[in-house]
N, C-alpha and C positions, 0 to 999 in steps of 0.2 A: 503494500500500499505506500509506505514512504517513497520507494521508487518512482512509482507512478505520478505522486504528487510533484516530486522534484522535476520529473521530466515535463510534466504539464506545465508547471510554473516557468521552466527554462524555455519552453516553445513559445509561451506567452509573450516573452520578451525579445522576439526576433526582430531586429531592426529592419526597416524597409530600406530596399537599396534601389534608389532613383539613379536613372541614367547618368552616366557622367557628362561633363560638358565637352564641347567639340575641343580637340588639341590637348587635352588632359588624360593621362593614364594615372589611375589608382592602382595599386597593388594591394589586394584586400583578401578579405576571408569569405569564403563561399560557405554554402549550407553544409556541404559534408565536413568541413573543417570546424564549423560551430558544433557539430556533433562530438568530434574529437576533444574540443575544449570543454563540452558539457561533461564527458567522461573524466578528463584529468583536472578540471576546475578552472575557474576565472578568478583568480584572486583580487584583482583589480576592479573586478565588476564591468569591465569595458562594454560588454553587451547591454548590459542594463542601463549603463549610462548613457549610451547612444540612444537606446529605447525610450528612455525617460525624456532626454532632449528632444525626440520627434514628438512626443506628447505635449509640449509646451505649445499652447495656442495664444496666450495674453501675452502681447509684445507691444511696446510703444514703437511705433513706426516713424522714422524720418527719412528724408531723401535729399538729392544733392542740392534741391532749391532751398532746403532749410539751413545749408550750410554756406550760401554766398555771403550772407553778413556776419556769420560766426565761423571763423575758421578753427574753432574748437568745439564745433557742434556736437561731434560723436561723444567726446569725453564728458561734455556737459550733460548730455542726455543719458548717459551710463551713470552718471553721479546721481540722477533723479529717478532711475528705475532699474529692476533687476534684469530685465528681458528686453533687449534692443534689437530691433530688425532694421536693416538698411535696405531702402529700395533699391532697385536696379539703378546702375549709374557709375558715374565716376567722381570719386571723393579725393581731396589732396588733404593731408594731415601735416601739420607743424611742430608736433611734439609726440611723444609715445602715448598710444591709448592703453590705460591701464584697466584690465578687465579681472578685477578681484572679486570673487564669489558674485559673479554676474555671468550673463549670456549675451554674446555678441553674435549676430547671424545676418548672413546677407540674403538676400530675395533672389531664388533661383540660380544662385552661382554666378550671377551677372553682376557682383558689385567688385569693382575695382578701385583699391586704394593706391594712389601714389604718395609713396613715402619719402620721397626724396628730400622734402624741407622737414623731415622729423630729426631726432636725434640718431645716435647709433641704434637704436631699438623701434621698430614700428609698432609692434603690438606686443604687450607683456601680460600673459594670463596665468594667473595664480588661483587655485581652487576655483576655476571657471570654465567657460566653454565658449569656443570661437568656432564658428561654422560658416562655410560657403562665403568665405572672404578671399579675394585675390590681392596680395600685396605685390606691388611693382615698386622696383628702385629703392628698396630699404637701403639705409647706408652701410649698415653691418650685420645686423639680425633682423630678419624679418618676423619671427616669431619666438619670443623669449618665454619659454614654457616651463611653468614651475609646479610646485606640489598639487597633486590630485587635480589635475586638469585635463580637459579634452579638448583636442583640435581635430576637427572633423571637416573633410572636403574643403580644404584650403590649400591656397597655392602661393608661392613666393617666386617671384619671377625677377631677374637680374638684380638679384641681392649683390651690393657693391660695385656694381657695374660702374655707375657715375660717381663714384666717391673714391677718394685717395684714403678715405678714414677708416675703410675696412681693416680689420685686424685678422682676417682669415684669407688664406690663399685661394680657397676654393669659391669664395664668395656665396655660399649657399648655407650659411649657418643658421641653425635653431640651436639656442641653448636648451639641454634637456636635463631635467632634474626631476626625478620619480615621474616620468611621463606617462600618462595612461591615454593612448590611442590603441586603435585597433588596425589601423592601415597606414602604411608610410612609403612614399616613393622618393627617392633623390636622383636628381638629373644633373647635367652639367652646369646649367645656368638657370635651372628652376627646379624646385621640389614642391611635393604635396603632401600633406598630412591629412590622412583620412581615418 
């Protein structure tokens, strides 16, 4: 009986797997691999974390038009809400976006953040979730991922390309400390965390 309950509970938290955006490749976990994880265990609860994220429906929503007058609009909105969704479009940031115990997601994977004007880090996530965000031209680190965090279907492109500031020779860096993700791909000048 216990085995049936565990299997049923595990099956309930299967995350949906939407199609990937054009030009992006995620290396991920298929259903067969999830069955193996079910047998050996998921100590970081990655599967449940993704499933719970996909269940969030209550977001404050802002768009590029909201950022024309306020160049720190993303951070200011995050300071006032726990769940923030960015409408499709292009954004430019001038300082690091701090996602501490919050959720920052993009609409349909078509949110592009130009981080050329930010400091060394574009997005710092600590005990939070970042999803469906494309970060372009971060000076040194596109995603600084800290404790108990999830970065899902997010892409960093051209990290360090326009900056002599970069400290990494590969220019593809994410700082990882106790990272919780369930899919990661690294490429020459872009990488995806999924």
